[in-house]
OpenMM code with the backbone's topology and positions (N, CA, C; nanometers):
from openmm import Vec3, app, unit

residues = "UNK UNK UNK UNK UNK UNK UNK UNK UNK UNK UNK UNK UNK UNK UNK UNK UNK UNK UNK UNK UNK UNK UNK UNK UNK UNK UNK UNK UNK UNK UNK UNK UNK UNK UNK UNK UNK UNK UNK UNK UNK UNK UNK UNK UNK UNK UNK UNK UNK UNK UNK UNK UNK UNK UNK UNK UNK UNK UNK UNK UNK UNK UNK UNK UNK UNK UNK UNK UNK UNK UNK UNK UNK UNK UNK UNK UNK UNK UNK UNK UNK UNK UNK UNK UNK UNK UNK UNK UNK UNK UNK UNK UNK UNK UNK UNK UNK UNK UNK UNK UNK UNK UNK UNK UNK UNK UNK UNK UNK UNK UNK UNK UNK UNK UNK UNK UNK UNK UNK UNK UNK UNK UNK UNK UNK UNK UNK UNK UNK UNK UNK UNK UNK UNK UNK UNK UNK UNK UNK UNK UNK UNK UNK UNK UNK UNK UNK UNK UNK UNK UNK UNK UNK UNK UNK UNK UNK UNK UNK UNK UNK UNK UNK UNK UNK UNK UNK UNK UNK UNK UNK UNK UNK UNK UNK UNK UNK UNK UNK UNK".split()
positions = [
    Vec3(-3.5990, -1.6972, 1.2170),
    Vec3(-3.6519, -1.6837, 1.1122),
    Vec3(-3.7413, -1.5334, 1.0819),
    Vec3(-3.7084, -1.4665, 1.0101),
    Vec3(-3.8210, -1.3041, 0.9855),
    Vec3(-3.8673, -1.3436, 0.8455),
    Vec3(-3.9942, -1.3224, 0.8730),
    Vec3(-4.0767, -1.3094, 0.7379),
    Vec3(-4.1563, -1.1947, 0.7379),
    Vec3(-4.1926, -1.1219, 0.5746),
    Vec3(-4.2329, -1.0153, 0.5774),
    Vec3(-4.3802, -1.0614, 0.4974),
    Vec3(-4.4807, -0.9638, 0.5540),
    Vec3(-4.6293, -0.9803, 0.4937),
    Vec3(-4.7003, -0.8567, 0.5028),
    Vec3(-4.8087, -0.8516, 0.4336),
    Vec3(-4.8595, -0.7157, 0.4602),
    Vec3(-4.9177, -0.7404, 0.6008),
    Vec3(-4.9135, -0.5804, 0.6377),
    Vec3(-4.9896, -0.5714, 0.7532),
    Vec3(-5.1024, -0.5937, 0.7632),
    Vec3(-5.1782, -0.6489, 0.9150),
    Vec3(-5.3313, -0.6483, 0.9154),
    Vec3(-5.3882, -0.5427, 1.0384),
    Vec3(-5.5310, -0.5206, 1.0387),
    Vec3(-5.5193, -0.3916, 1.1373),
    Vec3(-5.5516, -0.4519, 1.2800),
    Vec3(-5.5126, -0.6077, 1.2964),
    Vec3(-5.4787, -0.6991, 1.4089),
    Vec3(-5.3443, -0.6357, 1.4544),
    Vec3(-5.2498, -0.6061, 1.3913),
    Vec3(-5.0843, -0.5443, 1.3780),
    Vec3(-5.0901, -0.4128, 1.4287),
    Vec3(-5.1799, -0.3377, 1.4364),
    Vec3(-5.1803, -0.1833, 1.4544),
    Vec3(-5.1314, -0.1232, 1.6016),
    Vec3(-5.1704, -0.2436, 1.6958),
    Vec3(-5.0905, -0.1772, 1.8377),
    Vec3(-4.9422, -0.2284, 1.8564),
    Vec3(-4.9134, -0.3100, 1.8122),
    Vec3(-4.7707, -0.3599, 1.8114),
    Vec3(-4.7058, -0.2974, 1.7099),
    Vec3(-4.7954, -0.2175, 1.5980),
    Vec3(-4.6809, -0.1178, 1.5375),
    Vec3(-4.7096, 0.0014, 1.6193),
    Vec3(-4.7536, 0.0514, 1.6660),
    Vec3(-4.7738, 0.1691, 1.7680),
    Vec3(-4.6591, 0.1564, 1.8588),
    Vec3(-4.6679, 0.0369, 1.9146),
    Vec3(-4.5647, 0.0310, 2.0200),
    Vec3(-4.4179, 0.0470, 1.9814),
    Vec3(-4.4238, -0.0016, 1.8480),
    Vec3(-4.2701, 0.0337, 1.7822),
    Vec3(-4.2236, 0.1217, 1.7536),
    Vec3(-4.3286, 0.2247, 1.6232),
    Vec3(-4.2957, 0.3283, 1.6646),
    Vec3(-4.2256, 0.4643, 1.7890),
    Vec3(-4.2997, 0.3694, 1.8881),
    Vec3(-4.2776, 0.4665, 2.0035),
    Vec3(-4.1303, 0.4465, 2.0533),
    Vec3(-4.1346, 0.3184, 2.0527),
    Vec3(-3.9831, 0.2388, 2.0832),
    Vec3(-3.8915, 0.3068, 2.0240),
    Vec3(-3.8558, 0.2915, 1.8919),
    Vec3(-3.7811, 0.3294, 1.8020),
    Vec3(-3.7439, 0.4720, 1.7883),
    Vec3(-3.8623, 0.5700, 1.8227),
    Vec3(-3.8488, 0.6770, 1.8269),
    Vec3(-3.7626, 0.7500, 1.9322),
    Vec3(-3.8132, 0.6774, 2.0326),
    Vec3(-3.7143, 0.7013, 2.1765),
    Vec3(-3.5852, 0.6407, 2.1614),
    Vec3(-3.5868, 0.5811, 2.0831),
    Vec3(-3.4337, 0.5094, 2.0983),
    Vec3(-3.2963, 0.6144, 2.0037),
    Vec3(-3.3964, 0.6144, 1.8554),
    Vec3(-3.3283, 0.6878, 1.7709),
    Vec3(-3.3130, 0.8207, 1.7725),
    Vec3(-3.4229, 0.8978, 1.8360),
    Vec3(-3.3881, 1.0521, 1.8114),
    Vec3(-3.3737, 1.0944, 1.9590),
    Vec3(-3.3278, 1.0233, 2.0330),
    Vec3(-3.2925, 1.0662, 2.1796),
    Vec3(-3.1643, 1.1517, 2.1110),
    Vec3(-3.1712, 1.2639, 2.1881),
    Vec3(-3.0430, 1.3955, 2.1803),
    Vec3(-3.1243, 1.5015, 2.0406),
    Vec3(-3.1871, 1.4393, 1.9579),
    Vec3(-3.2205, 1.5026, 1.8432),
    Vec3(-3.3631, 1.5611, 1.8296),
    Vec3(-3.4751, 1.5024, 1.9145),
    Vec3(-3.6037, 1.5485, 1.8968),
    Vec3(-3.6376, 1.6173, 2.0791),
    Vec3(-3.6940, 1.7036, 2.1142),
    Vec3(-3.7270, 1.7363, 2.2253),
    Vec3(-3.7782, 1.5744, 2.3357),
    Vec3(-3.6998, 1.5968, 2.4477),
    Vec3(-3.6897, 1.4417, 2.5529),
    Vec3(-3.8603, 1.4636, 2.5970),
    Vec3(-3.9224, 1.5479, 2.6380),
    Vec3(-4.0541, 1.5521, 2.6542),
    Vec3(-4.1502, 1.4998, 2.5464),
    Vec3(-4.1038, 1.5582, 2.4342),
    Vec3(-4.2124, 1.5221, 2.3135),
    Vec3(-4.1763, 1.3411, 2.2931),
    Vec3(-4.0464, 1.3126, 2.3204),
    Vec3(-4.0242, 1.1505, 2.3268),
    Vec3(-4.1135, 1.0844, 2.4263),
    Vec3(-4.0709, 1.1529, 2.5402),
    Vec3(-4.1411, 1.0716, 2.6643),
    Vec3(-4.2814, 1.0598, 2.6250),
    Vec3(-4.3514, 1.1799, 2.5774),
    Vec3(-4.4868, 1.1790, 2.5519),
    Vec3(-4.5242, 1.1076, 2.4265),
    Vec3(-4.4760, 1.0068, 2.3614),
    Vec3(-4.5344, 0.9111, 2.2596),
    Vec3(-4.6190, 0.8447, 2.3104),
    Vec3(-4.7481, 0.7908, 2.2609),
    Vec3(-4.8435, 0.7284, 2.3077),
    Vec3(-4.8508, 0.6122, 2.2284),
    Vec3(-4.7827, 0.5043, 2.2595),
    Vec3(-4.8128, 0.3715, 2.1731),
    Vec3(-4.9660, 0.3341, 2.1410),
    Vec3(-5.0746, 0.3690, 2.2350),
    Vec3(-5.1723, 0.3574, 2.2476),
    Vec3(-5.2624, 0.4439, 2.1081),
    Vec3(-5.1989, 0.5477, 2.1341),
    Vec3(-5.2331, 0.6814, 2.0681),
    Vec3(-5.1896, 0.6490, 1.8747),
    Vec3(-5.0444, 0.5872, 1.8609),
    Vec3(-4.9913, 0.5701, 1.7387),
    Vec3(-5.0554, 0.4414, 1.6851),
    Vec3(-5.0819, 0.3280, 1.8141),
    Vec3(-5.1647, 0.2349, 1.7175),
    Vec3(-5.3101, 0.2417, 1.6681),
    Vec3(-5.3827, 0.3841, 1.7346),
    Vec3(-5.5059, 0.4041, 1.6670),
    Vec3(-5.4921, 0.4739, 1.5383),
    Vec3(-5.3420, 0.5301, 1.5135),
    Vec3(-5.3514, 0.5920, 1.3969),
    Vec3(-5.2719, 0.5012, 1.2930),
    Vec3(-5.1909, 0.4028, 1.3549),
    Vec3(-5.1978, 0.3030, 1.2283),
    Vec3(-5.3114, 0.2273, 1.2118),
    Vec3(-5.3991, 0.1793, 1.3011),
    Vec3(-5.5462, 0.1063, 1.2459),
    Vec3(-5.6161, 0.1843, 1.1802),
    Vec3(-5.6032, 0.3199, 1.1749),
    Vec3(-5.6590, 0.4013, 1.0564),
    Vec3(-5.5845, 0.3866, 0.9411),
    Vec3(-5.4717, 0.3606, 0.9540),
    Vec3(-5.3708, 0.3785, 0.8040),
    Vec3(-5.3932, 0.2477, 0.7148),
    Vec3(-5.3594, 0.1334, 0.8087),
    Vec3(-5.4375, 0.0058, 0.7808),
    Vec3(-5.5530, 0.0105, 0.7144),
    Vec3(-5.6684, 0.0603, 0.7287),
    Vec3(-5.7944, 0.0646, 0.6512),
    Vec3(-5.7770, 0.1555, 0.5559),
    Vec3(-5.6549, 0.2613, 0.5240),
    Vec3(-5.6585, 0.3637, 0.4032),
    Vec3(-5.6832, 0.2729, 0.2525),
    Vec3(-5.7500, 0.3454, 0.2088),
    Vec3(-5.7661, 0.2672, 0.0712),
    Vec3(-5.7248, 0.3464, -0.0289),
    Vec3(-5.6161, 0.4374, -0.0385),
    Vec3(-5.5872, 0.5280, -0.1338),
    Vec3(-5.4960, 0.4489, -0.1708),
    Vec3(-5.4813, 0.4691, -0.3163),
    Vec3(-5.4594, 0.3830, -0.4244),
    Vec3(-5.3050, 0.3391, -0.4126),
    Vec3(-5.2529, 0.2662, -0.4237),
    Vec3(-5.0791, 0.2059, -0.4284),
    Vec3(-5.0406, 0.2342, -0.2503),
    Vec3(-5.1196, 0.2530, -0.1259),
    Vec3(-5.0593, 0.2488, -0.0386),
    Vec3(-5.0575, 0.1061, 0.0433),
    Vec3(-4.9581, 0.1160, 0.0964),
    Vec3(-4.9553, -0.0448, 0.1723),
    Vec3(-4.8541, -0.0381, 0.3003),
    Vec3(-4.8915, -0.1056, 0.3932),
    Vec3(-4.7759, -0.1255, 0.5145),
    Vec3(-4.7781, -0.2955, 0.5227),
    Vec3(-4.6279, -0.3150, 0.5388),
    Vec3(-4.5665, -0.4487, 0.5666),
    Vec3(-4.4863, -0.4444, 0.7110),
    Vec3(-4.4891, -0.5610, 0.7842),
    Vec3(-4.4450, -0.6038, 0.8673),
    Vec3(-4.3368, -0.7123, 0.8582),
    Vec3(-4.2437, -0.6947, 0.9580),
    Vec3(-4.1432, -0.8264, 0.9861),
    Vec3(-4.2194, -0.8951, 1.0962),
    Vec3(-4.1700, -1.0131, 1.0839),
    Vec3(-4.2268, -1.1093, 1.1897),
    Vec3(-4.1585, -1.1907, 1.2278),
    Vec3(-4.1245, -1.2068, 1.3453),
    Vec3(-4.0187, -1.3347, 1.3671),
    Vec3(-4.1006, -1.3867, 1.5216),
    Vec3(-4.1397, -1.5463, 1.5056),
    Vec3(-4.1516, -1.6132, 1.6053),
    Vec3(-4.3078, -1.5665, 1.6285),
    Vec3(-4.3972, -1.5398, 1.5246),
    Vec3(-4.5491, -1.4768, 1.5731),
    Vec3(-4.5447, -1.3554, 1.6101),
    Vec3(-4.4151, -1.2584, 1.6263),
    Vec3(-4.4040, -1.1563, 1.7032),
    Vec3(-4.3896, -1.0327, 1.5918),
    Vec3(-4.4555, -0.8964, 1.5664),
    Vec3(-4.3932, -0.8428, 1.5097),
    Vec3(-4.2788, -0.7191, 1.5347),
    Vec3(-4.1867, -0.7131, 1.4838),
    Vec3(-4.0747, -0.6644, 1.5177),
    Vec3(-4.0083, -0.5429, 1.4416),
    Vec3(-4.0842, -0.5001, 1.3359),
    Vec3(-4.0633, -0.3805, 1.2654),
    Vec3(-4.1783, -0.3669, 1.1382),
    Vec3(-4.1921, -0.2428, 1.0997),
    Vec3(-4.2825, -0.2511, 0.9933),
    Vec3(-4.2344, -0.1205, 0.8884),
    Vec3(-4.2946, -0.1174, 0.7519),
    Vec3(-4.2697, -0.0038, 0.6828),
    Vec3(-4.4187, 0.0148, 0.5949),
    Vec3(-4.4157, 0.1501, 0.5969),
    Vec3(-4.5290, 0.1935, 0.4937),
    Vec3(-4.5021, 0.2465, 0.3577),
    Vec3(-4.5705, 0.2788, 0.2447),
    Vec3(-4.5440, 0.3396, 0.1407),
    Vec3(-4.6246, 0.3820, 0.0321),
    Vec3(-4.6608, 0.4430, -0.0330),
    Vec3(-4.7455, 0.4720, -0.1130),
    Vec3(-4.6903, 0.5669, -0.2212),
    Vec3(-4.7605, 0.6250, -0.3060),
    Vec3(-4.7474, 0.7472, -0.3708),
    Vec3(-4.6924, 0.8600, -0.3162),
    Vec3(-4.5727, 0.9342, -0.3838),
    Vec3(-4.5309, 1.0586, -0.3050),
    Vec3(-4.6117, 1.1214, -0.2734),
    Vec3(-4.6285, 1.1557, -0.1437),
    Vec3(-4.6837, 1.2727, -0.0988),
    Vec3(-4.6183, 1.4316, -0.1177),
    Vec3(-4.5304, 1.4493, -0.2182),
    Vec3(-4.4912, 1.5598, -0.2595),
    Vec3(-4.4156, 1.5599, -0.4058),
    Vec3(-4.4762, 1.6107, -0.4871),
    Vec3(-4.4427, 1.5948, -0.6312),
    Vec3(-4.2951, 1.6687, -0.6556),
    Vec3(-4.2591, 1.6023, -0.7521),
    Vec3(-4.1279, 1.6344, -0.8302),
    Vec3(-4.0049, 1.5891, -0.7783),
    Vec3(-3.9925, 1.4973, -0.6529),
    Vec3(-3.8757, 1.4033, -0.6467),
    Vec3(-3.8934, 1.2884, -0.6795),
    Vec3(-3.9938, 1.2281, -0.6587),
    Vec3(-4.0147, 1.0488, -0.7097),
    Vec3(-4.1605, 1.0390, -0.7378),
    Vec3(-4.1740, 0.9629, -0.7767),
    Vec3(-4.3192, 0.8581, -0.7816),
    Vec3(-4.3858, 0.8136, -0.6699),
    Vec3(-4.3021, 0.7417, -0.5968),
    Vec3(-4.3099, 0.6388, -0.5009),
    Vec3(-4.2593, 0.6935, -0.3744),
    Vec3(-4.3297, 0.6481, -0.2225),
    Vec3(-4.2547, 0.7147, -0.1712),
    Vec3(-4.2809, 0.5880, -0.0119),
    Vec3(-4.1548, 0.5396, 0.0305),
    Vec3(-4.1282, 0.4977, 0.1936),
    Vec3(-4.1696, 0.6065, 0.2661),
    Vec3(-4.2738, 0.5716, 0.3395),
    Vec3(-4.3288, 0.6481, 0.4474),
    Vec3(-4.2370, 0.6497, 0.5871),
    Vec3(-4.2283, 0.5098, 0.6293),
    Vec3(-4.1879, 0.4865, 0.7260),
    Vec3(-4.1357, 0.3507, 0.7080),
    Vec3(-3.9690, 0.3355, 0.7897),
    Vec3(-3.9480, 0.1894, 0.8136),
    Vec3(-3.8619, 0.2029, 0.9626),
    Vec3(-3.9030, 0.1153, 1.0581),
    Vec3(-3.8910, 0.0797, 1.1866),
    Vec3(-3.8603, -0.0458, 1.2529),
    Vec3(-3.7572, -0.0603, 1.2957),
    Vec3(-3.7342, -0.1618, 1.3486),
    Vec3(-3.7086, -0.1788, 1.5042),
    Vec3(-3.7569, -0.2727, 1.5748),
    Vec3(-3.7142, -0.2998, 1.7390),
    Vec3(-3.5671, -0.2855, 1.7045),
    Vec3(-3.4893, -0.2231, 1.8031),
    Vec3(-3.2957, -0.2466, 1.8070),
    Vec3(-3.2867, -0.3474, 1.8065),
    Vec3(-3.3464, -0.4466, 1.8722),
    Vec3(-3.2201, -0.6122, 1.8801),
    Vec3(-3.3119, -0.6635, 1.7164),
    Vec3(-3.3631, -0.6110, 1.6506),
    Vec3(-3.3607, -0.7193, 1.5143),
    Vec3(-3.3140, -0.6298, 1.4152),
    Vec3(-3.2261, -0.5264, 1.4210),
    Vec3(-3.1684, -0.4296, 1.3400),
    Vec3(-3.0446, -0.5148, 1.2708),
    Vec3(-2.9755, -0.5103, 1.1886),
    Vec3(-2.8615, -0.5627, 1.1039),
    Vec3(-2.8768, -0.7429, 1.0985),
    Vec3(-3.0127, -0.7759, 1.0578),
    Vec3(-3.0566, -0.8983, 1.0534),
    Vec3(-3.1332, -0.9630, 0.8897),
    Vec3(-3.1125, -0.8103, 0.8197),
    Vec3(-3.1777, -0.8250, 0.6971),
    Vec3(-3.3474, -0.8105, 0.7311),
    Vec3(-3.3875, -0.7482, 0.8092),
    Vec3(-3.5448, -0.7233, 0.8108),
    Vec3(-3.5615, -0.5949, 0.7268),
    Vec3(-3.4597, -0.5120, 0.7454),
    Vec3(-3.4970, -0.3616, 0.7086),
    Vec3(-3.4905, -0.3834, 0.5597),
    Vec3(-3.4157, -0.4592, 0.5366),
    Vec3(-3.3454, -0.4880, 0.3658),
    Vec3(-3.4743, -0.5664, 0.3008),
    Vec3(-3.5237, -0.6468, 0.3703),
    Vec3(-3.6474, -0.7035, 0.3096),
    Vec3(-3.7529, -0.6210, 0.3266),
    Vec3(-3.8094, -0.5575, 0.4028),
    Vec3(-3.9158, -0.4440, 0.4063),
    Vec3(-3.9135, -0.3469, 0.2989),
    Vec3(-3.7727, -0.2840, 0.2736),
    Vec3(-3.7458, -0.2048, 0.1571),
    Vec3(-3.7823, -0.2773, 0.0344),
    Vec3(-3.7387, -0.4028, 0.0160),
    Vec3(-3.7566, -0.4566, -0.1115),
    Vec3(-3.9253, -0.4516, -0.1292),
    Vec3(-4.0062, -0.5268, 0.0075),
    Vec3(-4.1308, -0.5474, -0.0299),
    Vec3(-4.1735, -0.4007, -0.0646),
    Vec3(-4.1361, -0.3208, -0.0153),
    Vec3(-4.2023, -0.1769, -0.0513),
    Vec3(-4.1486, -0.1418, -0.1699),
    Vec3(-4.0229, -0.1499, -0.2087),
    Vec3(-4.0021, -0.1489, -0.3602),
    Vec3(-4.0740, -0.2214, -0.4545),
    Vec3(-4.1124, -0.3346, -0.4417),
    Vec3(-4.2034, -0.4196, -0.5029),
    Vec3(-4.3243, -0.3709, -0.5359),
    Vec3(-4.3605, -0.3219, -0.4643),
    Vec3(-4.4969, -0.2760, -0.4141),
    Vec3(-4.5415, -0.1415, -0.5001),
    Vec3(-4.4078, -0.0714, -0.4856),
    Vec3(-4.4542, 0.0576, -0.5587),
    Vec3(-4.4259, 0.0618, -0.7143),
    Vec3(-4.3303, -0.0654, -0.7390),
    Vec3(-4.3355, -0.0551, -0.8485),
    Vec3(-4.4582, -0.1374, -0.9309),
    Vec3(-4.4851, -0.2482, -0.8857),
    Vec3(-4.6373, -0.2773, -0.9173),
    Vec3(-4.7226, -0.2191, -0.9223),
    Vec3(-4.7539, -0.0800, -0.8505),
    Vec3(-4.8551, 0.0078, -0.8802),
    Vec3(-4.8117, 0.1125, -0.9790),
    Vec3(-4.7074, 0.1144, -1.0328),
    Vec3(-4.6794, 0.2069, -1.1331),
    Vec3(-4.5627, 0.3087, -1.1266),
    Vec3(-4.5151, 0.3128, -1.0034),
    Vec3(-4.4205, 0.4145, -0.9847),
    Vec3(-4.2695, 0.3165, -1.0426),
    Vec3(-4.2002, 0.4738, -1.1426),
    Vec3(-4.0808, 0.4398, -1.1918),
    Vec3(-3.9652, 0.4556, -1.0920),
    Vec3(-3.9878, 0.5536, -0.9934),
    Vec3(-3.8842, 0.6098, -0.8815),
    Vec3(-3.9539, 0.5944, -0.7184),
    Vec3(-3.8593, 0.5883, -0.6509),
    Vec3(-3.8771, 0.5979, -0.4840),
    Vec3(-3.8096, 0.6900, -0.4430),
    Vec3(-3.8596, 0.7475, -0.3144),
    Vec3(-3.7798, 0.8234, -0.2046),
    Vec3(-3.8118, 0.8339, -0.0890),
    Vec3(-3.7482, 0.8511, -0.0078),
    Vec3(-3.8137, 0.8609, 0.1510),
    Vec3(-3.7171, 1.0174, 0.1979),
    Vec3(-3.7775, 1.0478, 0.3093),
    Vec3(-3.7334, 1.1416, 0.4014),
    Vec3(-3.7043, 1.1033, 0.5331),
    Vec3(-3.5981, 1.1171, 0.5864),
    Vec3(-3.5202, 1.0844, 0.6684),
    Vec3(-3.4447, 1.2298, 0.7751),
    Vec3(-3.4572, 1.2158, 0.8797),
    Vec3(-3.4161, 1.3072, 0.9733),
    Vec3(-3.2959, 1.3225, 0.9532),
    Vec3(-3.1907, 1.4708, 0.9187),
    Vec3(-3.0694, 1.4499, 0.8841),
    Vec3(-2.9537, 1.3696, 0.9684),
    Vec3(-3.0338, 1.4353, 1.1051),
    Vec3(-2.9348, 1.3430, 1.2286),
    Vec3(-2.9636, 1.2102, 1.2548),
    Vec3(-3.0398, 1.1474, 1.1784),
    Vec3(-3.0432, 0.9993, 1.2089),
    Vec3(-3.0028, 0.9268, 1.2341),
    Vec3(-2.9278, 0.8291, 1.2949),
    Vec3(-2.7876, 0.7641, 1.2857),
    Vec3(-2.8145, 0.6375, 1.2104),
    Vec3(-2.9185, 0.6172, 1.1733),
    Vec3(-2.9218, 0.5168, 1.0506),
    Vec3(-2.9320, 0.5319, 0.9087),
    Vec3(-2.8817, 0.6701, 0.9145),
    Vec3(-2.9042, 0.7463, 0.7474),
    Vec3(-2.8133, 0.6339, 0.6639),
    Vec3(-2.6907, 0.5956, 0.7027),
    Vec3(-2.6103, 0.5039, 0.6329),
    Vec3(-2.6695, 0.4080, 0.5754),
    Vec3(-2.7949, 0.3307, 0.6016),
    Vec3(-2.8556, 0.2708, 0.5782),
    Vec3(-2.9085, 0.2607, 0.4394),
    Vec3(-2.9740, 0.4138, 0.4081),
    Vec3(-3.0330, 0.4489, 0.2630),
    Vec3(-2.9174, 0.4123, 0.1682),
    Vec3(-2.8058, 0.5073, 0.2195),
    Vec3(-2.7145, 0.5343, 0.1466),
    Vec3(-2.6582, 0.3791, 0.0819),
    Vec3(-2.6181, 0.2978, 0.1775),
    Vec3(-2.5745, 0.1316, 0.1304),
    Vec3(-2.6395, 0.0768, 0.0497),
    Vec3(-2.8441, 0.1164, 0.0342),
    Vec3(-2.8798, 0.0787, -0.0340),
    Vec3(-2.9239, 0.1362, -0.1887),
    Vec3(-2.8143, 0.1865, -0.1969),
    Vec3(-2.7895, 0.3234, -0.3052),
    Vec3(-2.8767, 0.4110, -0.3055),
    Vec3(-2.9208, 0.4573, -0.2219),
    Vec3(-3.0229, 0.5832, -0.2072),
    Vec3(-2.9309, 0.7026, -0.2524),
    Vec3(-2.9404, 0.7978, -0.3049),
    Vec3(-2.8825, 0.9136, -0.3608),
    Vec3(-2.9721, 1.0694, -0.2542),
    Vec3(-2.8642, 1.1314, -0.2041),
    Vec3(-2.9441, 1.2364, -0.1239),
    Vec3(-2.9729, 1.3489, -0.2099),
    Vec3(-3.0451, 1.3983, -0.2416),
    Vec3(-3.1411, 1.4803, -0.3585),
    Vec3(-3.1567, 1.6036, -0.2834),
    Vec3(-3.2056, 1.6107, -0.1879),
    Vec3(-3.2730, 1.7472, -0.1207),
    Vec3(-3.2813, 1.7427, 0.0204),
    Vec3(-3.2752, 1.8848, 0.0442),
    Vec3(-3.2623, 1.8756, 0.2293),
    Vec3(-3.4030, 2.0104, 0.2474),
    Vec3(-3.4497, 1.9625, 0.3550),
    Vec3(-3.5696, 2.0594, 0.3867),
    Vec3(-3.5689, 2.0879, 0.5128),
    Vec3(-3.6818, 2.1276, 0.5787),
    Vec3(-3.7301, 2.1504, 0.7280),
    Vec3(-3.8222, 2.0914, 0.7713),
    Vec3(-3.8871, 2.0230, 0.8625),
    Vec3(-3.9873, 1.9660, 0.8956),
    Vec3(-4.0143, 2.0382, 1.0627),
    Vec3(-4.1250, 2.0109, 1.1237),
    Vec3(-4.1460, 2.0494, 1.2695),
    Vec3(-4.1603, 1.9276, 1.3271),
    Vec3(-4.1036, 1.9123, 1.4077),
    Vec3(-4.1599, 1.7433, 1.5014),
    Vec3(-4.1506, 1.8042, 1.6695),
    Vec3(-4.2540, 1.7802, 1.7502),
    Vec3(-4.2543, 1.8437, 1.8641),
    Vec3(-4.2567, 1.9996, 1.8579),
    Vec3(-4.2654, 2.0314, 1.7920),
    Vec3(-4.2683, 2.1816, 1.7927),
    Vec3(-4.1749, 2.2401, 1.7722),
    Vec3(-4.0545, 2.1600, 1.7189),
    Vec3(-3.9082, 2.2150, 1.7100),
    Vec3(-3.8808, 2.1875, 1.5633),
    Vec3(-3.8038, 2.2867, 1.4886),
    Vec3(-3.7676, 2.2745, 1.3331),
    Vec3(-3.6838, 2.1610, 1.3681),
    Vec3(-3.6528, 2.0828, 1.2649),
    Vec3(-3.5555, 1.9323, 1.2267),
    Vec3(-3.5260, 1.9318, 1.0672),
    Vec3(-3.4153, 1.9257, 1.0526),
    Vec3(-3.3850, 1.8936, 0.9377),
    Vec3(-3.3469, 1.7896, 0.8785),
    Vec3(-3.4096, 1.7855, 0.7478),
    Vec3(-3.4112, 1.6464, 0.7079),
    Vec3(-3.3548, 1.6226, 0.5569),
    Vec3(-3.3317, 1.5002, 0.5057),
    Vec3(-3.2828, 1.4871, 0.3731),
    Vec3(-3.3506, 1.3611, 0.3194),
    Vec3(-3.4234, 1.4157, 0.1575),
    Vec3(-3.4865, 1.3110, 0.1126),
    Vec3(-3.3312, 1.2301, 0.0210),
    Vec3(-3.3886, 1.0997, 0.0209),
    Vec3(-3.2871, 0.9945, -0.0780),
    Vec3(-3.3695, 0.9459, -0.1735),
    Vec3(-3.3257, 0.9040, -0.2665),
    Vec3(-3.4050, 0.8587, -0.4205),
    Vec3(-3.3598, 0.7190, -0.4787),
    Vec3(-3.4105, 0.6636, -0.5143),
    Vec3(-3.3913, 0.5447, -0.6069),
    Vec3(-3.4461, 0.5765, -0.7349),
    Vec3(-3.3676, 0.6181, -0.8450),
    Vec3(-3.4191, 0.6486, -1.0045),
    Vec3(-3.3409, 0.5832, -1.0704),
    Vec3(-3.3890, 0.5047, -1.1229),
    Vec3(-3.4942, 0.4117, -1.1501),
    Vec3(-3.5328, 0.3130, -1.0218),
    Vec3(-3.6523, 0.2987, -1.0101),
    Vec3(-3.6432, 0.2701, -0.8954),
    Vec3(-3.5895, 0.0988, -0.8995),
    Vec3(-3.5544, 0.0351, -0.9741),
    Vec3(-3.4926, -0.0802, -1.0137),
    Vec3(-3.3152, -0.0814, -0.9219),
    Vec3(-3.2817, 0.0420, -0.9231),
    Vec3(-3.1684, 0.0530, -0.7951),
    Vec3(-3.1762, 0.0078, -0.6609),
    Vec3(-3.2999, 0.0261, -0.6341),
    Vec3(-3.3546, -0.0226, -0.4923),
    Vec3(-3.3688, -0.1678, -0.5029),
    Vec3(-3.4622, -0.2652, -0.6005),
    Vec3(-3.4843, -0.3899, -0.6158),
    Vec3(-3.3252, -0.4571, -0.6335),
    Vec3(-3.2422, -0.3771, -0.7031),
    Vec3(-3.1274, -0.4767, -0.6946),
    Vec3(-3.0358, -0.4528, -0.5627),
    Vec3(-3.0411, -0.3663, -0.5033),
    Vec3(-2.9643, -0.3552, -0.4000),
    Vec3(-3.0041, -0.4177, -0.2994),
    Vec3(-3.1696, -0.4608, -0.2885),
    Vec3(-3.2177, -0.5472, -0.1746),
    Vec3(-3.2389, -0.6914, -0.2189),
    Vec3(-3.1829, -0.7348, -0.3501),
    Vec3(-3.2227, -0.8666, -0.3535),
    Vec3(-3.1591, -0.9606, -0.2697),
    Vec3(-3.2029, -1.1204, -0.2483),
    Vec3(-3.1116, -1.1599, -0.1916),
    Vec3(-3.0005, -1.2174, -0.2405),
    Vec3(-2.8913, -1.2009, -0.1643),
    Vec3(-2.7689, -1.2724, -0.1879),
    Vec3(-2.7362, -1.3657, -0.2884),
    Vec3(-2.8060, -1.4295, -0.2846),
    Vec3(-2.7933, -1.5628, -0.3949),
    Vec3(-2.8392, -1.4825, -0.5664),
    Vec3(-2.9241, -1.3517, -0.5596),
    Vec3(-2.9940, -1.3347, -0.6912),
    Vec3(-2.8937, -1.2272, -0.7295),
    Vec3(-2.7942, -1.1822, -0.6506),
    Vec3(-2.7178, -1.0496, -0.6961),
    Vec3(-2.5990, -1.1139, -0.7774),
] * unit.nanometer
topology = app.Topology()
chain = topology.addChain("A")
for resn in residues:
    res = topology.addResidue(resn, chain)
    for name in ("N", "CA", "C"):
        topology.addAtom(name, app.Element.getBySymbol(name[0]), res)
């Protein structure tokens, strides 16, 4: 059984470990090998420790928990870039063994509900263009509306923005099966 809850500072190290593991798996061959090898779960845990103490209005981090162990997480808040959507899913990472079990959908629902509760009428996220899990966002009704380039590990990388406008399209796509 997988449950979703707000993350606590005690979850930061597990979140850092998940971040490193997911990037090494999902971005192998996309991002530089040396960059991926150099990811530090401890450093990432420290970053998330600070993020969990972030008091920006509307910011939230959620975790997926199975058997008392954090197996995934997602973060969201008001959009960091104006003009695409009001709210933004900043991260969504699940350990490989926990994918396709509904945890990603449930994390997206929690973040969508949170964003709506803080007044966001639309939501978006950026995903690396070559990310093999982009299909998931399309499956949830996300529409690609923009492309851009970011730098990761000193290398330019193409990314795409997906939106749900209105945000209710995300909430409907992530509703429990019995509610659809």
